[in-house]
N, CA, C and O atoms as CSV, one atom per row, in Angstrom:
chain,resi,resn,atom,element,x,y,z
A,1,MET,N,N,1.742,8.902,-21.820
A,1,MET,CA,C,1.593,8.019,-20.696
A,1,MET,C,C,0.138,8.037,-20.248
A,1,MET,O,O,-0.471,9.101,-20.135
A,2,LEU,N,N,-0.411,6.867,-19.998
A,2,LEU,CA,C,-1.787,6.765,-19.551
A,2,LEU,C,C,-1.834,6.828,-18.032
A,2,LEU,O,O,-1.081,6.135,-17.348
A,3,ILE,N,N,-2.716,7.656,-17.518
A,3,ILE,CA,C,-2.883,7.789,-16.075
A,3,ILE,C,C,-4.311,7.403,-15.731
A,3,ILE,O,O,-5.268,7.939,-16.291
A,4,VAL,N,N,-4.439,6.469,-14.807
A,4,VAL,CA,C,-5.745,6.031,-14.354
A,4,VAL,C,C,-5.814,6.274,-12.848
A,4,VAL,O,O,-5.103,5.617,-12.087
A,5,PRO,N,N,-6.657,7.205,-12.408
A,5,PRO,CA,C,-6.750,7.469,-10.967
A,5,PRO,C,C,-7.434,6.310,-10.242
A,5,PRO,O,O,-8.392,5.720,-10.742
A,6,ILE,N,N,-6.921,6.002,-9.060
A,6,ILE,CA,C,-7.497,4.944,-8.242
A,6,ILE,C,C,-8.166,5.605,-7.045
A,6,ILE,O,O,-7.550,6.396,-6.330
A,7,LYS,N,N,-9.435,5.269,-6.839
A,7,LYS,CA,C,-10.188,5.849,-5.737
A,7,LYS,C,C,-9.867,5.115,-4.439
A,7,LYS,O,O,-9.395,3.977,-4.446
A,8,GLU,N,N,-10.129,5.781,-3.349
A,8,GLU,CA,C,-9.850,5.212,-2.032
A,8,GLU,C,C,-10.703,3.962,-1.795
A,8,GLU,O,O,-11.925,4.003,-1.934
A,9,GLY,N,N,-10.056,2.863,-1.440
A,9,GLY,CA,C,-10.758,1.616,-1.128
A,9,GLY,C,C,-11.274,0.868,-2.351
A,9,GLY,O,O,-12.061,-0.068,-2.216
A,10,GLU,N,N,-10.838,1.271,-3.543
A,10,GLU,CA,C,-11.322,0.627,-4.765
A,10,GLU,C,C,-10.507,-0.628,-5.058
A,10,GLU,O,O,-9.288,-0.646,-4.887
A,11,ASN,N,N,-11.188,-1.658,-5.495
A,11,ASN,CA,C,-10.534,-2.907,-5.873
A,11,ASN,C,C,-9.649,-2.652,-7.102
A,11,ASN,O,O,-9.985,-1.816,-7.940
A,12,ILE,N,N,-8.540,-3.357,-7.211
A,12,ILE,CA,C,-7.573,-3.117,-8.291
A,12,ILE,C,C,-8.128,-3.529,-9.659
A,12,ILE,O,O,-7.628,-3.070,-10.686
A,13,ASP,N,N,-9.136,-4.373,-9.686
A,13,ASP,CA,C,-9.679,-4.853,-10.962
A,13,ASP,C,C,-10.332,-3.735,-11.777
A,13,ASP,O,O,-10.194,-3.702,-12.999
A,14,ARG,N,N,-11.033,-2.830,-11.119
A,14,ARG,CA,C,-11.726,-1.756,-11.848
A,14,ARG,C,C,-10.760,-0.791,-12.524
A,14,ARG,O,O,-10.932,-0.501,-13.708
A,15,PRO,N,N,-9.737,-0.277,-11.812
A,15,PRO,CA,C,-8.782,0.609,-12.511
A,15,PRO,C,C,-8.008,-0.118,-13.615
A,15,PRO,O,O,-7.673,0.478,-14.638
A,16,LEU,N,N,-7.729,-1.394,-13.405
A,16,LEU,CA,C,-7.040,-2.171,-14.426
A,16,LEU,C,C,-7.899,-2.278,-15.682
A,16,LEU,O,O,-7.389,-2.187,-16.799
A,17,LYS,N,N,-9.187,-2.468,-15.498
A,17,LYS,CA,C,-10.108,-2.538,-16.632
A,17,LYS,C,C,-10.171,-1.193,-17.356
A,17,LYS,O,O,-10.211,-1.155,-18.586
A,18,ARG,N,N,-10.179,-0.084,-16.600
A,18,ARG,CA,C,-10.181,1.243,-17.218
A,18,ARG,C,C,-8.898,1.477,-17.997
A,18,ARG,O,O,-8.917,2.058,-19.082
A,19,TYR,N,N,-7.779,1.021,-17.436
A,19,TYR,CA,C,-6.495,1.171,-18.129
A,19,TYR,C,C,-6.503,0.406,-19.446
A,19,TYR,O,O,-6.080,0.935,-20.474
A,20,LYS,N,N,-6.977,-0.825,-19.423
A,20,LYS,CA,C,-7.022,-1.634,-20.650
A,20,LYS,C,C,-7.901,-0.971,-21.703
A,20,LYS,O,O,-7.561,-0.973,-22.886
A,21,ARG,N,N,-9.025,-0.406,-21.280
A,21,ARG,CA,C,-9.930,0.254,-22.216
A,21,ARG,C,C,-9.258,1.484,-22.848
A,21,ARG,O,O,-9.370,1.705,-24.054
A,22,LYS,N,N,-8.565,2.276,-22.031
A,22,LYS,CA,C,-7.858,3.441,-22.552
A,22,LYS,C,C,-6.760,3.018,-23.515
A,22,LYS,O,O,-6.566,3.643,-24.557
A,23,PHE,N,N,-6.046,1.961,-23.166
A,23,PHE,CA,C,-4.957,1.461,-23.998
A,23,PHE,C,C,-5.482,1.021,-25.358
A,23,PHE,O,O,-4.854,1.299,-26.380
A,24,ASP,N,N,-6.623,0.338,-25.386
A,24,ASP,CA,C,-7.211,-0.104,-26.654
A,24,ASP,C,C,-7.644,1.084,-27.503
A,24,ASP,O,O,-7.508,1.048,-28.726
A,25,LYS,N,N,-8.161,2.129,-26.880
A,25,LYS,CA,C,-8.636,3.290,-27.622
A,25,LYS,C,C,-7.498,4.078,-28.261
A,25,LYS,O,O,-7.703,4.740,-29.279
A,26,THR,N,N,-6.302,4.017,-27.681
A,26,THR,CA,C,-5.181,4.763,-28.244
A,26,THR,C,C,-4.702,4.157,-29.554
A,26,THR,O,O,-4.124,4.871,-30.374
A,27,GLY,N,N,-4.919,2.874,-29.780
A,27,GLY,CA,C,-4.499,2.222,-31.018
A,27,GLY,C,C,-3.065,1.725,-30.975
A,27,GLY,O,O,-2.547,1.272,-31.996
A,28,ARG,N,N,-2.416,1.796,-29.836
A,28,ARG,CA,C,-1.037,1.339,-29.705
A,28,ARG,C,C,-0.914,-0.153,-29.956
A,28,ARG,O,O,0.037,-0.603,-30.596
A,29,LYS,N,N,-1.862,-0.913,-29.459
A,29,LYS,CA,C,-1.813,-2.371,-29.599
A,29,LYS,C,C,-1.831,-2.766,-31.068
A,29,LYS,O,O,-1.058,-3.618,-31.505
A,30,ARG,N,N,-2.710,-2.144,-31.812
A,30,ARG,CA,C,-2.822,-2.447,-33.244
A,30,ARG,C,C,-1.544,-2.064,-33.980
A,30,ARG,O,O,-1.093,-2.786,-34.869
A,31,ALA,N,N,-0.964,-0.926,-33.606
A,31,ALA,CA,C,0.273,-0.481,-34.244
A,31,ALA,C,C,1.420,-1.442,-33.945
A,31,ALA,O,O,2.230,-1.741,-34.822
A,32,LEU,N,N,1.486,-1.918,-32.722
A,32,LEU,CA,C,2.534,-2.874,-32.361
A,32,LEU,C,C,2.383,-4.182,-33.126
A,32,LEU,O,O,3.372,-4.783,-33.545
A,33,GLN,N,N,1.145,-4.616,-33.305
A,33,GLN,CA,C,0.914,-5.860,-34.036
A,33,GLN,C,C,1.304,-5.720,-35.496
A,33,GLN,O,O,1.827,-6.666,-36.085
A,34,THR,N,N,1.064,-4.575,-36.086
A,34,THR,CA,C,1.408,-4.403,-37.499
A,34,THR,C,C,2.914,-4.308,-37.689
A,34,THR,O,O,3.436,-4.721,-38.724
A,35,ARG,N,N,3.623,-3.761,-36.686
A,35,ARG,CA,C,5.070,-3.653,-36.793
A,35,ARG,C,C,5.788,-4.948,-36.462
A,35,ARG,O,O,6.985,-5.084,-36.716
A,36,LYS,N,N,5.076,-5.880,-35.906
A,36,LYS,CA,C,5.672,-7.155,-35.493
A,36,LYS,C,C,6.221,-7.919,-36.697
A,36,LYS,O,O,7.262,-8.570,-36.609
A,37,GLN,N,N,5.520,-7.832,-37.803
A,37,GLN,CA,C,5.921,-8.566,-38.999
A,37,GLN,C,C,5.784,-7.638,-40.207
A,37,GLN,O,O,4.802,-6.906,-40.332
A,38,PHE,N,N,6.777,-7.678,-41.089
A,38,PHE,CA,C,6.742,-6.832,-42.278
A,38,PHE,C,C,5.834,-7.447,-43.333
A,38,PHE,O,O,5.929,-8.639,-43.623
A,39,ASP,N,N,4.966,-6.642,-43.897
A,39,ASP,CA,C,4.109,-7.059,-45.000
A,39,ASP,C,C,4.480,-6.236,-46.223
A,39,ASP,O,O,4.635,-5.017,-46.150
A,40,LYS,N,N,4.618,-6.920,-47.337
A,40,LYS,CA,C,4.935,-6.224,-48.573
A,40,LYS,C,C,3.786,-5.283,-48.930
A,40,LYS,O,O,2.626,-5.586,-48.651
A,41,PRO,N,N,4.102,-4.153,-49.542
A,41,PRO,CA,C,3.051,-3.205,-49.922
A,41,PRO,C,C,1.987,-3.819,-50.833
A,41,PRO,O,O,0.811,-3.465,-50.746
A,42,SER,N,N,2.404,-4.736,-51.703
A,42,SER,CA,C,1.431,-5.363,-52.597
A,42,SER,C,C,0.453,-6.233,-51.814
A,42,SER,O,O,-0.723,-6.316,-52.169
A,43,VAL,N,N,0.926,-6.876,-50.762
A,43,VAL,CA,C,0.050,-7.725,-49.934
A,43,VAL,C,C,-0.931,-6.849,-49.156
A,43,VAL,O,O,-2.107,-7.192,-49.028
A,44,VAL,N,N,-0.452,-5.727,-48.642
A,44,VAL,CA,C,-1.319,-4.806,-47.910
A,44,VAL,C,C,-2.397,-4.261,-48.834
A,44,VAL,O,O,-3.569,-4.200,-48.464
A,45,ARG,N,N,-1.998,-3.866,-50.034
A,45,ARG,CA,C,-2.952,-3.319,-51.001
A,45,ARG,C,C,-3.991,-4.365,-51.398
A,45,ARG,O,O,-5.175,-4.051,-51.518
A,46,ARG,N,N,-3.552,-5.600,-51.602
A,46,ARG,CA,C,-4.486,-6.674,-51.969
A,46,ARG,C,C,-5.507,-6.906,-50.853
A,46,ARG,O,O,-6.686,-7.130,-51.128
A,47,ALA,N,N,-5.061,-6.853,-49.602
A,47,ALA,CA,C,-5.977,-7.030,-48.471
A,47,ALA,C,C,-6.992,-5.891,-48.422
A,47,ALA,O,O,-8.167,-6.124,-48.136
A,48,GLN,N,N,-6.556,-4.668,-48.696
A,48,GLN,CA,C,-7.476,-3.539,-48.712
A,48,GLN,C,C,-8.518,-3.692,-49.808
A,48,GLN,O,O,-9.694,-3.400,-49.594
A,49,ILE,N,N,-8.094,-4.146,-50.976
A,49,ILE,CA,C,-9.020,-4.337,-52.093
A,49,ILE,C,C,-10.029,-5.433,-51.765
A,49,ILE,O,O,-11.218,-5.286,-52.050
A,50,GLN,N,N,-9.564,-6.527,-51.170
A,50,GLN,CA,C,-10.467,-7.613,-50.806
A,50,GLN,C,C,-11.490,-7.163,-49.770
A,50,GLN,O,O,-12.660,-7.537,-49.844
A,51,LYS,N,N,-11.051,-6.364,-48.807
A,51,LYS,CA,C,-11.969,-5.858,-47.793
A,51,LYS,C,C,-13.005,-4.941,-48.425
A,51,LYS,O,O,-14.186,-5.008,-48.085
A,52,ALA,N,N,-12.567,-4.083,-49.344
A,52,ALA,CA,C,-13.488,-3.177,-50.022
A,52,ALA,C,C,-14.507,-3.954,-50.853
A,52,ALA,O,O,-15.683,-3.593,-50.889
A,53,GLN,N,N,-14.063,-5.017,-51.518
A,53,GLN,CA,C,-14.986,-5.839,-52.292
A,53,GLN,C,C,-16.006,-6.516,-51.383
A,53,GLN,O,O,-17.186,-6.599,-51.721
A,54,TYR,N,N,-15.553,-6.996,-50.238
A,54,TYR,CA,C,-16.443,-7.658,-49.296
A,54,TYR,C,C,-17.509,-6.687,-48.786
A,54,TYR,O,O,-18.691,-7.026,-48.735
A,55,VAL,N,N,-17.083,-5.478,-48.411
A,55,VAL,CA,C,-18.029,-4.479,-47.914
A,55,VAL,C,C,-19.005,-4.072,-49.010
A,55,VAL,O,O,-20.199,-3.916,-48.754
A,56,GLN,N,N,-18.504,-3.900,-50.223
A,56,GLN,CA,C,-19.376,-3.533,-51.338
A,56,GLN,C,C,-20.394,-4.625,-51.616
A,56,GLN,O,O,-21.555,-4.339,-51.910
A,57,ASN,N,N,-19.962,-5.873,-51.523
A,57,ASN,CA,C,-20.865,-6.997,-51.737
A,57,ASN,C,C,-21.968,-7.008,-50.677
A,57,ASN,O,O,-23.129,-7.266,-50.995
A,58,LEU,N,N,-21.609,-6.726,-49.411
A,58,LEU,CA,C,-22.623,-6.666,-48.360
A,58,LEU,C,C,-23.625,-5.554,-48.624
A,58,LEU,O,O,-24.826,-5.737,-48.430
A,59,ARG,N,N,-23.133,-4.399,-49.068
A,59,ARG,CA,C,-24.032,-3.277,-49.360
A,59,ARG,C,C,-24.935,-3.577,-50.543
A,59,ARG,O,O,-26.105,-3.194,-50.546
A,60,ASP,N,N,-24.403,-4.256,-51.542
A,60,ASP,CA,C,-25.209,-4.621,-52.707
A,60,ASP,C,C,-26.315,-5.596,-52.317
A,60,ASP,O,O,-27.448,-5.466,-52.780
A,61,GLN,N,N,-25.996,-6.558,-51.481
A,61,GLN,CA,C,-27.009,-7.531,-51.026
A,61,GLN,C,C,-28.065,-6.857,-50.174
A,61,GLN,O,O,-29.228,-7.257,-50.196
A,62,GLU,N,N,-27.675,-5.842,-49.426
A,62,GLU,CA,C,-28.612,-5.130,-48.578
A,62,GLU,C,C,-29.615,-4.337,-49.405
A,62,GLU,O,O,-30.770,-4.185,-49.008
A,63,ASN,N,N,-29.177,-3.835,-50.546
A,63,ASN,CA,C,-30.066,-3.035,-51.394
A,63,ASN,C,C,-31.016,-3.885,-52.218
A,63,ASN,O,O,-32.037,-3.382,-52.688
A,64,ILE,N,N,-30.709,-5.150,-52.402
A,64,ILE,CA,C,-31.569,-6.020,-53.233
A,64,ILE,C,C,-32.809,-6.421,-52.498
A,64,ILE,O,O,-33.641,-7.147,-53.041
């Protein structure tokens, strides 16, 4: 459970922003999005390979 302390006389927007930041750092949002729809293992693996190729291509261009 995330706990965000609220200071005396503080506007609600600031603690809400801190809560959102903490929530994003935990990685829960990303996990929920991945569980929303099932992806076949072959599709996941293909996406990983494509990402690795893209990153490698960027590194190769940087060295030239």
